Backbone as CSV, one residue per row, in Angstrom:
resi,resn,N_x,N_y,N_z,CA_x,CA_y,CA_z,C_x,C_y,C_z
1,VAL,-156.435,166.669,112.762,-155.397,166.395,112.862,-153.974,166.564,112.656
2,GLU,-153.967,167.716,110.990,-152.773,168.167,110.670,-153.072,170.054,111.944
3,ASN,-153.307,169.933,113.503,-152.826,171.062,114.259,-152.435,170.457,114.866
4,ALA,-153.302,169.338,114.656,-152.318,168.186,115.551,-151.044,168.256,116.857
5,SER,-151.258,167.516,115.239,-149.341,167.247,114.740,-148.338,168.520,115.026
6,LEU,-149.349,170.055,114.766,-148.270,170.888,114.455,-147.595,171.295,116.088
7,LYS,-148.945,171.307,117.206,-149.047,171.522,117.990,-147.564,170.937,118.760
8,ALA,-147.624,169.719,118.637,-146.667,168.303,119.082,-145.587,168.337,118.804
9,ALA,-144.750,169.253,117.168,-144.271,169.689,116.858,-143.651,170.873,117.091
10,ASN,-144.354,171.851,117.503,-143.852,173.600,118.589,-143.952,172.739,119.246
11,ALA,-144.637,171.757,121.025,-144.089,171.981,122.127,-142.864,171.006,121.968
12,GLN,-142.615,169.607,120.787,-141.155,169.121,120.485,-140.103,170.669,120.896
13,GLN,-141.088,171.301,120.037,-138.839,172.663,119.167,-138.713,173.343,120.922
14,LYS,-140.463,172.831,121.464,-139.261,174.725,122.562,-138.820,173.145,123.490
15,LYS,-139.168,172.368,123.707,-138.312,172.118,124.338,-137.081,171.523,124.059
16,LYS,-137.121,171.319,123.208,-135.616,171.867,122.127,-134.782,173.026,122.905
17,LEU,-135.145,173.598,122.991,-134.885,175.128,123.133,-134.757,175.520,124.471
18,ALA,-135.787,175.340,124.892,-135.372,175.042,126.716,-134.364,175.029,126.944
19,ALA,-134.231,173.433,126.393,-133.481,172.509,126.855,-131.188,173.291,126.592
20,LEU,-131.789,173.455,124.844,-130.234,174.627,124.281,-130.311,176.367,125.043
21,GLU,-131.173,176.301,126.217,-131.110,177.497,126.499,-130.309,177.268,127.651
22,GLY,-131.031,176.174,128.062,-130.947,175.730,130.131,-128.799,175.823,129.546
23,HIS,-128.587,174.493,128.528,-127.746,174.028,128.425,-126.299,175.576,128.021
24,LEU,-127.207,175.855,127.179,-126.564,178.032,126.664,-125.713,178.901,128.383
25,CYS,-126.834,178.549,129.528,-126.743,179.229,130.845,-125.781,178.369,130.863
26,LYS,-126.136,176.477,131.219,-124.692,176.103,131.891,-122.910,176.485,131.240
27,THR,-122.951,176.543,129.529,-121.935,176.907,129.109,-121.649,178.293,129.457
28,GLU,-122.201,179.817,129.709,-121.940,180.589,130.111,-121.887,181.238,131.109
29,SER,-122.362,179.787,132.643,-121.811,180.202,133.543,-120.588,179.349,133.790
30,GLN,-120.643,178.496,133.152,-118.661,177.563,133.023,-117.899,179.153,132.890
31,ILE,-117.623,179.618,131.472,-117.157,180.436,131.152,-116.520,181.961,131.695
32,ASP,-118.272,182.137,132.059,-118.009,182.993,133.870,-116.548,182.824,134.613
33,SER,-117.242,181.332,134.635,-116.470,180.315,136.093,-114.688,180.870,135.728
34,LEU,-114.315,180.289,134.305,-113.653,180.252,133.695,-112.697,181.238,133.994
35,LEU,-113.548,182.107,133.269,-113.476,184.016,133.167,-112.666,184.285,133.887
36,ARG,-113.402,184.216,135.229,-112.463,185.033,136.306,-111.662,183.960,137.258
37,LYS,-111.230,182.520,137.211,-110.478,181.156,137.021,-109.273,182.742,136.193
38,LEU,-109.160,181.996,135.308,-108.584,183.181,134.731,-107.838,184.285,135.384
39,ASN,-108.671,185.129,135.297,-108.225,186.706,136.137,-107.728,186.542,137.624
40,ALA,-107.380,185.851,137.986,-107.408,185.511,138.893,-105.709,185.260,138.796
41,ALA,-106.087,183.823,137.749,-104.588,183.394,137.968,-103.957,184.366,137.471
42,ASN,-104.519,185.880,136.384,-103.592,186.442,135.366,-102.697,187.731,136.407
43,ASP,-104.026,187.969,137.424,-103.560,188.613,138.970,-102.596,187.655,139.469
44,THR,-101.996,187.096,139.784,-101.567,186.071,140.396,-100.262,186.103,139.628
45,ILE,-99.849,186.218,138.430,-98.392,186.322,137.639,-97.905,187.561,137.311
46,GLN,-98.953,188.765,137.778,-98.569,189.401,137.651,-97.999,189.863,139.443
47,LYS,-98.771,189.602,139.949,-98.573,189.880,141.317,-97.400,189.571,141.582
48,LEU,-96.865,188.043,140.499,-95.728,187.433,141.453,-93.922,188.016,140.185
49,GLN,-94.950,188.282,139.017,-93.629,189.031,138.351,-93.135,190.093,138.587
50,LEU,-93.960,190.790,139.450,-93.624,192.391,140.100,-92.538,191.888,141.383
51,GLU,-92.849,190.664,142.040,-92.103,189.842,143.158,-90.693,189.744,142.973
52,LEU,-91.002,188.842,141.387,-89.423,188.624,140.941,-89.158,189.071,140.321
53,LYS,-89.011,190.534,140.639,-88.253,192.000,139.740,-87.686,192.713,140.758
54,ASP,-88.926,192.274,141.268,-88.868,193.136,143.019,-86.458,192.701,143.318
55,LYS,-87.628,191.022,143.623,-86.323,190.438,143.815,-84.943,190.754,143.320
56,ASP,-85.717,191.110,141.722,-84.524,191.099,140.795,-83.322,191.659,140.646
57,HIS,-84.183,193.118,141.330,-84.143,194.487,141.807,-82.848,194.573,142.633
58,VAL,-83.497,193.741,143.829,-82.447,194.076,145.099,-81.488,192.696,144.407
59,LEU,-81.525,191.806,144.171,-79.860,190.853,144.206,-78.573,191.625,142.623
60,ASN,-79.500,192.521,142.143,-78.566,192.898,141.322,-77.872,194.267,142.149
61,GLN,-78.384,194.875,143.019,-78.372,195.698,144.403,-77.000,195.149,144.925
62,ARG,-77.467,194.202,145.344,-76.195,193.022,146.327,-75.232,192.964,145.120
63,LEU,-75.337,192.598,143.982,-74.207,192.302,142.995,-73.852,193.501,143.193
64,ILE,-74.311,194.561,142.599,-73.625,196.163,142.711,-72.828,196.685,143.684
65,ASP,-73.160,196.513,145.137,-72.796,196.905,146.259,-72.001,195.895,146.106
66,LYS,-71.944,194.118,145.859,-70.558,193.941,145.821,-68.956,193.820,145.415
67,GLN,-70.144,194.882,144.009,-68.527,194.465,142.871,-67.973,196.417,143.570
68,LYS,-68.703,197.013,144.331,-68.206,198.124,144.991,-67.526,197.277,145.613
69,VAL,-67.236,196.800,147.450,-66.622,197.048,147.686,-65.576,195.873,147.514
70,LYS,-66.257,194.674,145.883,-64.773,194.017,145.834,-64.111,195.197,144.700
71,GLN,-63.949,195.813,144.761,-63.531,197.158,143.673,-62.760,197.683,144.696
72,LYS,-62.831,198.136,145.818,-62.913,198.469,146.820,-61.378,198.476,147.190
73,PHE,-61.952,197.207,147.325,-60.454,196.238,148.553,-59.635,196.177,147.496
74,ASN,-59.869,196.342,146.400,-58.808,195.339,145.304,-58.563,196.798,145.067
75,SER,-58.588,197.890,144.974,-57.871,199.552,145.039,-56.921,199.681,145.601
76,LYS,-57.314,199.667,146.977,-56.792,199.403,148.279,-55.482,198.523,148.160
77,ILE,-55.544,196.799,148.374,-54.769,196.171,148.266,-54.282,196.990,147.092
78,GLN,-54.190,197.442,146.467,-53.316,197.776,144.957,-52.564,198.384,145.591
79,HIS,-53.526,199.530,146.404,-52.569,200.878,146.492,-51.079,200.050,147.532
80,GLU,-51.824,199.444,149.111,-50.478,198.844,149.637,-50.061,197.918,148.897
81,THR,-50.166,197.129,148.621,-48.732,197.136,147.623,-48.408,197.389,146.473
82,GLU,-48.744,198.276,146.585,-47.519,199.270,145.542,-46.272,199.960,146.340
83,LYS,-47.483,200.712,147.701,-46.271,201.337,148.661,-45.803,200.668,148.930
84,MET,-46.038,199.236,149.449,-44.544,198.312,150.121,-43.929,198.121,149.474
85,ASN,-44.225,197.730,147.868,-42.394,197.820,146.812,-42.482,198.911,146.831
86,ARG,-43.015,199.842,146.774,-41.731,200.879,147.536,-41.286,200.856,148.558
87,GLU,-41.465,200.823,149.772,-40.924,201.221,150.404,-39.465,199.852,150.309
88,LEU,-40.118,198.490,150.055,-38.957,197.872,150.216,-38.485,197.561,148.715
89,GLU,-38.636,198.496,147.534,-38.516,199.383,146.509,-36.438,199.864,147.322
90,MET,-36.685,201.265,148.105,-36.223,202.077,148.745,-35.422,202.037,150.118
91,LYS,-35.401,200.997,150.343,-34.734,200.536,151.398,-33.535,199.085,150.734
92,LEU,-34.108,198.586,150.058,-32.879,197.700,149.492,-32.796,198.512,148.456
93,LYS,-32.511,199.790,148.259,-31.392,200.894,147.545,-30.999,200.974,148.912
94,GLN,-31.268,201.876,149.826,-30.866,202.550,150.593,-28.851,201.690,151.049
95,GLN,-29.892,200.348,151.111,-28.662,198.899,151.892,-28.012,198.809,150.875
96,ARG,-28.387,198.973,149.366,-27.272,198.244,147.983,-26.062,199.411,148.006
97,GLN,-26.851,201.196,148.895,-26.064,201.946,148.480,-25.137,201.799,150.056
98,ARG,-25.602,201.211,150.857,-24.953,201.163,152.742,-23.915,200.815,152.078
99,LEU,-24.092,198.788,151.846,-23.275,198.356,151.124,-21.977,198.539,150.195
100,LYS,-22.516,199.132,149.440,-21.702,199.376,149.097,-20.536,200.569,148.180
101,SER,-20.952,202.071,149.107,-20.277,201.764,150.997,-19.028,202.032,151.970
102,GLU,-20.154,200.727,151.648,-19.073,199.898,152.230,-17.795,199.315,152.521
103,MET,-18.510,198.513,150.496,-17.499,197.376,150.319,-15.528,198.736,149.615
104,LYS,-16.685,199.443,149.023,-15.694,201.482,148.675,-14.767,201.367,149.404
105,ASP,-15.446,201.186,151.134,-14.475,202.151,152.252,-13.456,201.244,152.530
106,LYS,-13.587,199.647,152.966,-13.102,198.726,152.736,-11.824,199.479,151.786
107,ASP,-12.682,198.612,150.744,-11.412,198.670,149.225,-10.227,199.882,149.179
108,GLU,-11.220,200.427,150.115,-9.387,202.489,150.192,-8.983,201.997,151.154
109,LYS,-10.096,201.172,152.255,-8.212,201.198,153.562,-7.606,199.930,152.402
110,LEU,-7.958,198.702,152.282,-7.217,197.903,151.936,-5.994,198.671,151.538
111,ARG,-6.308,199.159,149.881,-5.638,199.516,149.199,-4.961,201.742,149.758
112,LEU,-5.206,202.143,150.855,-3.864,201.949,151.432,-3.318,201.714,152.028
113,VAL,-3.751,200.489,153.106,-2.583,199.647,154.028,-1.694,198.364,152.850
114,LYS,-1.765,198.357,151.914,-1.272,198.441,150.825,-0.335,198.792,149.851
115,GLN,-0.821,200.183,149.978,-0.582,201.013,149.126,0.957,201.361,150.437
116,ILE,0.575,201.450,151.497,1.696,202.270,152.852,2.592,201.002,152.825
117,LEU,1.970,199.772,152.665,3.128,198.386,153.374,3.786,198.842,151.776
118,ASP,3.438,198.641,150.630,4.442,198.564,149.489,5.255,199.869,149.947
119,ASP,4.902,200.871,150.708,6.056,202.327,150.031,6.477,202.784,151.407
120,GLU,5.864,201.459,152.394,7.374,201.467,153.638,8.444,201.662,153.705
121,GLY,9.264,200.422,153.105,10.308,200.822,152.599,11.031,201.372,151.473
122,ASN,10.367,201.770,151.028,10.688,202.831,149.600,10.900,204.208,150.092
123,ILE,10.059,204.705,150.625,9.615,206.375,150.905,11.136,207.175,151.525
124,MET,10.818,206.007,153.270,12.556,207.634,153.880,12.930,206.691,154.605
125,ILE,14.205,206.307,154.344,14.980,205.051,155.871,15.744,205.943,156.937
126,PRO,15.982,206.281,157.910,16.914,206.784,158.543,18.157,206.002,158.506
127,VAL,18.801,206.151,158.313,20.697,205.737,158.326,21.611,206.777,158.535
128,GLU,22.148,206.604,159.812,23.159,207.551,160.931,24.483,207.105,159.505
129,ASP,25.453,208.425,159.712,26.178,208.631,158.602,26.832,208.429,157.478
130,GLU,25.323,209.494,156.892,25.647,208.785,155.462,25.419,210.271,154.452
131,PRO,26.457,210.373,153.534,26.228,211.394,152.731,24.630,212.983,152.511
132,VAL,24.220,213.743,153.162,23.439,214.020,153.381,22.691,214.343,151.184
133,VAL,21.315,214.590,151.409,20.826,213.889,149.536,21.113,215.575,148.792
134,GLU,21.563,215.063,147.555,21.592,216.093,146.458,21.119,216.424,145.481
135,ILE,20.615,217.703,145.262,19.402,217.452,144.209,20.163,218.763,143.299
136,LYS,20.409,219.176,142.479,20.921,220.058,141.716,20.120,219.461,140.536
137,THR,20.487,221.073,139.364,20.321,220.832,137.915,21.338,220.265,137.155
138,PRO,21.104,219.221,135.944,22.265,219.026,135.166,22.723,220.337,134.506
139,GLY,23.485,221.190,134.221,24.411,222.120,133.199,25.599,220.397,132.975
140,PRO,26.665,222.001,132.030,27.071,221.545,131.106,28.447,221.184,131.704
141,GLU,29.106,221.362,132.683,30.238,221.061,133.592,30.017,219.569,135.020
142,CYS,28.451,219.434,135.115,27.807,218.337,136.307,27.394,216.903,135.074
143,ARG,27.572,217.429,133.464,27.612,215.695,132.930,28.571,215.475,132.657
144,GLY,29.353,215.971,132.374,31.363,215.834,132.276,31.644,215.023,133.284
145,ARG,32.030,215.480,134.354,31.766,214.961,135.639,31.055,215.293,136.698
146,ARG,30.805,213.191,136.787,29.456,213.716,138.046,29.923,212.333,139.097
147,ASP,31.107,212.583,139.273,32.199,212.395,140.634,32.444,213.260,141.100
148,LYS,32.124,215.013,141.017,32.480,215.951,141.532,31.134,216.277,141.978
149,VAL,30.970,216.740,143.226,30.522,216.502,144.324,29.609,218.425,145.024
150,ALA,29.499,219.155,144.139,28.871,220.150,144.061,28.930,220.654,145.381
151,VAL,29.405,222.132,145.232,29.875,222.753,147.345,28.612,223.876,147.091
152,ALA,28.490,223.710,148.804,27.205,224.746,149.419,27.307,225.328,150.378
153,ASN,26.191,225.794,150.604,27.279,226.851,152.419,26.167,226.317,152.550
154,LEU,26.539,225.599,153.414,25.309,225.328,154.925,24.360,225.430,155.294
155,ARG,25.370,227.502,156.208,24.797,228.407,156.818,23.981,228.916,156.025
156,HIS,23.313,228.684,154.812,23.025,229.487,153.741,21.039,229.757,154.883
157,ARG,20.773,230.800,155.474,19.009,230.679,156.021,18.729,232.042,155.381
158,ARG,17.134,231.914,154.831,16.674,233.105,153.897,15.426,233.058,155.945
159,SER,14.659,234.691,155.073,14.053,235.302,156.943,12.725,233.636,156.378
160,GLN,12.603,233.533,157.906,11.249,232.866,157.990,9.950,232.835,157.362
161,SER,9.745,234.196,157.458,8.888,235.159,157.127,8.752,234.457,155.558
162,ALA,9.319,234.804,154.717,9.981,234.217,153.758,9.542,233.084,152.821
163,GLU,9.932,232.145,153.537,9.677,230.694,153.173,9.551,229.827,152.867
164,ARG,9.725,229.473,151.478,8.298,228.773,151.064,8.459,227.848,151.218
165,TRP,8.179,226.441,151.196,7.742,225.116,151.025,7.929,223.797,150.115
166,ILE,8.448,223.174,150.330,8.241,222.323,149.242,7.529,220.959,149.597
167,ASP,5.921,220.672,150.084,5.598,219.315,151.167,5.868,218.415,149.292
168,HIS,6.755,217.141,149.868,6.276,215.464,149.450,5.715,215.600,149.624
169,ARG,4.438,214.508,149.406,4.369,213.591,150.055,3.867,212.277,148.873
170,PRO,4.995,211.436,148.676,4.835,210.286,147.923,3.576,209.569,148.509
171,GLY,2.689,209.420,147.519,1.935,207.900,147.197,0.290,208.795,148.565
172,ALA,-0.564,207.941,149.057,-1.855,208.454,149.502,-1.326,208.312,150.930
173,LEU,-2.151,209.514,151.862,-1.488,209.257,153.168,-2.704,208.883,153.619
174,VAL,-2.813,208.316,154.954,-4.278,208.162,155.596,-4.026,209.053,156.592
175,PRO,-5.811,209.727,156.239,-5.848,210.654,157.480,-6.663,210.646,158.338
176,VAL,-5.511,211.465,159.472,-5.357,211.454,161.129,-6.424,213.032,161.917
177,GLY,-6.611,212.425,162.742,-7.673,213.055,163.599,-7.066,213.195,164.586
178,THR,-5.538,214.269,163.743,-5.360,214.659,165.188,-5.307,216.181,165.265
179,VAL,-5.489,216.473,166.965,-5.751,218.379,166.953,-3.517,219.703,166.594
180,LEU,-2.817,218.938,166.510,-1.767,218.697,165.760,-1.606,218.695,164.354
181,GLN,-1.481,218.882,163.437,-1.080,218.574,162.188,-0.589,220.491,161.639
182,PRO,0.434,219.407,160.550,1.267,220.429,159.620,0.831,220.961,159.731
183,LEU,1.594,223.189,159.849,1.292,223.598,158.780,2.620,224.310,158.055
184,MET,1.924,224.577,157.140,2.958,225.258,155.745,2.422,226.167,155.545
185,LYS,2.788,227.565,155.578,1.849,228.876,154.820,1.610,228.024,153.701
186,ARG,2.938,229.376,153.042,3.670,228.612,151.418,4.439,227.218,151.240
187,ARG,3.589,227.133,150.584,3.339,225.938,150.596,3.389,225.200,148.614
188,LYS,4.248,224.440,148.345,3.741,223.632,146.807,3.552,222.695,147.166
189,SER,2.725,221.567,146.846,2.955,220.593,146.996,3.124,219.597,145.737
190,ILE,4.065,218.058,146.261,4.302,217.535,144.959,4.351,215.682,145.527
191,THR,3.809,215.779,144.528,3.694,213.498,145.109,5.158,212.367,144.300
192,ARG,5.975,213.672,143.258,7.473,212.558,142.417,7.463,214.114,142.454
193,LEU,8.938,214.088,142.304,10.340,214.960,143.096,10.920,214.633,141.407
194,THR,10.720,214.573,140.428,11.118,214.765,139.440,11.972,215.920,138.866
195,ASP,11.345,216.147,139.144,12.458,218.111,137.967,12.464,218.691,139.615
196,PRO,13.753,218.930,138.600,14.122,220.044,139.897,14.467,220.917,140.262
197,LYS,13.725,221.190,138.435,12.816,223.369,139.395,12.095,223.142,140.530
198,ASP,12.197,222.310,141.425,10.521,222.179,142.259,11.533,222.261,143.766
199,ILE,12.651,222.281,143.408,13.327,222.381,144.575,14.837,223.516,144.173
200,THR,14.959,223.625,143.013,16.382,225.108,142.587,15.521,226.647,142.448
201,GLU,13.985,226.435,141.969,13.720,227.393,141.745,12.435,228.129,143.891
202,GLY,12.721,228.927,143.418,11.865,229.857,144.953,12.159,229.292,146.284
203,ALA,11.989,228.134,146.220,12.096,227.218,147.534,13.469,226.999,147.962
204,ASP,12.907,226.779,149.770,14.275,227.354,150.992,13.865,226.087,152.054
205,ARG,12.777,225.080,151.781,12.985,224.473,152.908,12.117,222.450,152.187
206,TYR,12.011,221.324,152.512,11.914,221.051,152.408,10.805,219.529,153.125
207,CYS,10.104,219.259,152.586,9.607,218.788,153.718,8.749,216.776,153.377
208,LEU,9.273,216.249,153.828,9.395,214.748,153.236,7.974,214.254,154.123
209,ILE,7.169,213.761,154.053,5.769,213.806,154.402,5.633,211.723,154.140
210,ALA,5.704,211.161,155.164,5.894,209.476,155.165,4.558,209.084,156.487
211,GLN,4.369,207.834,156.347,3.614,206.936,157.037,4.486,205.798,157.599
212,GLU,4.287,205.046,159.075,4.300,203.576,158.743,4.079,203.637,160.228
213,HIS,4.298,202.566,160.456,3.302,201.311,161.828,4.674,201.691,162.759
214,ASP,4.303,201.967,164.563,5.553,202.307,164.972,5.658,200.667,166.023
215,THR,6.381,200.115,166.535,6.603,199.274,167.110,4.988,198.007,168.561
216,ASP,4.893,199.430,168.334,2.778,199.134,169.246,2.283,198.855,167.811
217,GLY,2.386,198.910,166.652,1.018,199.092,166.136,0.412,200.013,166.057
218,GLU,0.673,201.652,166.124,0.147,201.708,166.145,0.662,202.771,165.301
219,LEU,-0.264,203.799,164.114,0.319,204.289,163.037,0.413,206.053,163.607
220,GLU,2.026,206.319,162.631,2.779,206.946,162.885,2.886,208.650,161.108
221,THR,2.980,209.004,161.839,3.489,210.246,160.842,4.678,210.584,160.933
222,LYS,5.929,210.566,159.611,7.146,211.792,160.669,7.124,212.398,159.207
223,LEU,7.934,213.884,159.774,8.022,215.035,159.388,9.478,215.358,158.982
224,TYR,10.146,214.249,157.706,11.487,214.868,157.728,11.378,216.117,157.148
225,LYS,12.255,217.269,157.890,12.701,218.190,157.576,14.513,218.452,156.949
226,GLY,14.128,219.726,155.661,15.532,220.174,155.598,15.688,221.898,155.180
227,ASP,16.979,222.003,154.973,17.064,222.976,154.248,17.016,223.008,153.053
228,ILE,16.914,223.837,152.000,17.702,223.681,150.593,18.461,224.245,150.486
229,VAL,19.731,223.660,149.900,21.112,225.223,150.226,21.335,225.907,148.578
230,PRO,21.737,226.170,148.224,22.259,226.388,147.161,22.940,225.621,146.999
231,THR,24.214,225.356,145.479,25.063,224.872,145.288,25.742,225.562,144.360
232,SER,26.941,225.761,144.442,28.257,225.760,143.393,27.797,226.339,141.478
233,GLY,26.821,225.123,141.711,27.157,224.089,140.716,25.126,224.968,140.339
234,GLY,24.721,225.721,140.550,23.423,226.144,139.672,22.022,225.271,140.641
235,GLY,22.891,223.546,141.322,21.714,223.531,141.487,21.435,223.577,143.024
236,ALA,20.619,222.764,143.589,20.576,222.955,145.079,20.847,221.880,145.691
237,GLN,20.568,221.426,146.390,20.921,220.330,147.914,19.532,220.685,149.042
238,VAL,19.271,219.061,149.103,18.163,219.060,150.757,19.653,218.389,152.359
239,VAL,19.629,219.877,152.990,20.438,218.752,153.999,19.325,219.092,155.400
240,PHE,18.722,217.412,155.491,17.738,217.100,157.260,18.855,217.529,157.825
241,ASN,18.071,217.785,158.113,18.248,218.441,160.317,17.209,218.191,160.762
242,ASP,15.803,218.048,160.960,15.052,217.295,161.555,14.475,216.824,161.339
243,VAL,13.362,216.040,162.548,11.908,215.332,162.121,11.117,214.893,163.481
244,GLU,10.032,215.496,162.717,8.485,215.410,164.008,7.714,214.588,163.274
245,CYS,7.865,213.477,164.821,6.962,212.485,165.016,5.355,213.061,165.766
246,LEU,4.842,212.578,165.338,2.167,213.029,165.339,2.070,211.948,164.930
247,LYS,1.607,211.162,165.681,1.583,209.620,166.762,0.559,210.302,167.528
248,GLN,-0.635,208.876,167.800,-1.823,209.358,169.426,-1.850,207.596,169.617
249,MET,-2.467,207.553,170.867,-1.831,206.797,171.370,-2.916,205.921,172.885
250,SER,-3.250,205.040,173.231,-4.176,205.307,173.764,-4.201,205.077,175.030
251,PRO,-4.784,206.137,175.663,-4.726,206.758,177.705,-3.687,204.877,178.257
252,THR,-5.592,204.161,177.913,-4.532,203.175,178.379,-3.655,201.636,178.274
253,ALA,-2.722,202.378,177.488,-1.831,200.853,177.355,-1.477,200.885,178.261
254,ARG,-0.589,199.638,177.473,0.161,199.189,179.220,1.677,199.440,179.192
255,ARG,2.024,199.635,178.576,3.222,199.829,178.282,3.738,201.311,177.896
256,LYS,4.605,201.906,178.663,4.243,204.009,178.344,5.156,204.678,177.693
257,ARG,5.908,205.268,177.420,6.166,205.479,176.045,7.092,207.043,176.485
258,SER,7.636,207.126,176.385,8.784,208.410,177.219,8.635,209.312,175.739
259,GLY,8.868,210.666,175.341,8.870,211.319,175.847,7.335,212.380,175.252
260,ALA,7.526,213.370,174.159,6.388,214.371,173.906,5.267,213.905,172.565
261,VAL,4.391,213.283,172.277,4.224,213.585,170.892,4.160,214.595,169.938
262,GLY,4.959,215.130,169.175,5.428,216.258,168.741,6.415,216.571,167.839
263,ASP,6.991,218.140,168.774,8.751,217.775,166.872,9.384,216.819,167.930
264,GLU,10.079,216.249,167.754,11.219,216.049,168.068,12.828,215.538,166.593
265,ARG,13.515,215.939,167.350,15.781,215.715,166.613,16.037,213.995,166.579
266,MET,16.324,213.518,166.113,16.843,212.109,165.158,18.085,212.121,165.808
267,ILE,18.596,211.739,167.032,20.221,212.762,167.942,20.589,210.865,167.790
268,ASP,22.049,211.086,167.372,22.412,209.562,168.234,22.882,209.637,169.217
269,GLU,24.005,208.271,169.362,24.482,208.515,171.466,25.658,209.225,171.559
270,SER,26.566,209.817,170.090,27.521,210.289,169.692,26.627,212.043,170.000
271,GLY,25.826,212.333,169.772,24.638,213.544,170.094,25.312,214.146,168.085
272,GLU,25.515,213.657,167.321,24.891,214.202,165.971,23.439,213.929,165.778
273,SER,23.475,214.808,164.471,22.040,214.481,164.652,22.676,213.506,162.758
274,LYS,20.687,212.203,163.281,20.234,211.738,162.331,20.243,212.206,160.861
275,ARG,20.668,211.469,159.536,20.185,212.024,157.983,19.468,211.064,157.216
276,PRO,18.892,211.259,156.311,18.225,210.067,156.165,18.171,210.135,154.815
277,ARG,17.609,209.335,153.954,18.489,208.821,152.415,17.324,208.788,151.772
278,VAL,17.314,209.216,150.557,16.926,208.783,150.099,16.177,207.524,149.281
279,VAL,16.017,206.787,149.452,15.906,205.444,148.975,14.785,205.436,147.191
280,ASN,15.825,204.994,146.271,14.740,205.794,144.834,13.868,204.778,144.816
């Protein structure tokens, strides 16, 4: 009986062992299946990670290229902007200089015109039958007797080759573009006649240059010429004997002018020369 019970227990244990082995095999099979699935999932993850990495690399490369293109265009735009700014500044500077030069020229012309208008009646006025201008050095004798006229030799002449001119140009003169120009080889230019030594020391001829407008509004340059004659009091006087006119006229002017432009002598109806006088 005891042996039978042991056999029954042994058989029962074998059944349990077989059941456990079957369960173990089933579990191992499930584990293998899960491991295969896990490996497949890991492979998929790695593959996706590689794809993601490649896409990130491509995206980063595109961003880098885009940044380079943007930087290139920004540099080009900045270069063009600086170039345009320099050109605009240069044009503005040239325009400012041109306007400044034009304004300066206009101001200079206005100043010259104003000076001409102011000095038009104060330079030289031709007057008939007026006494000649006398310029003499103040000496002891003439200080006490101002009403005495110095005696001069009107026939006093020197060699033309040794003539020395006093070129008197009061105020600024408007430059003229004429072919004929005043020519005085030996001259001394002055703007104001205040020192008698300018006349008494070594000068033979005197020339006063003035500008005015004629009846037609044309600019006319007049040269009042005279001889410097020594006086008995030690001074000198200027005897005006010639007037030269230099002017330009339009060839299509309606009104014809008689007489040539150049040297001319102012002669009144009686045939005597007109003598201008200096108006201080």
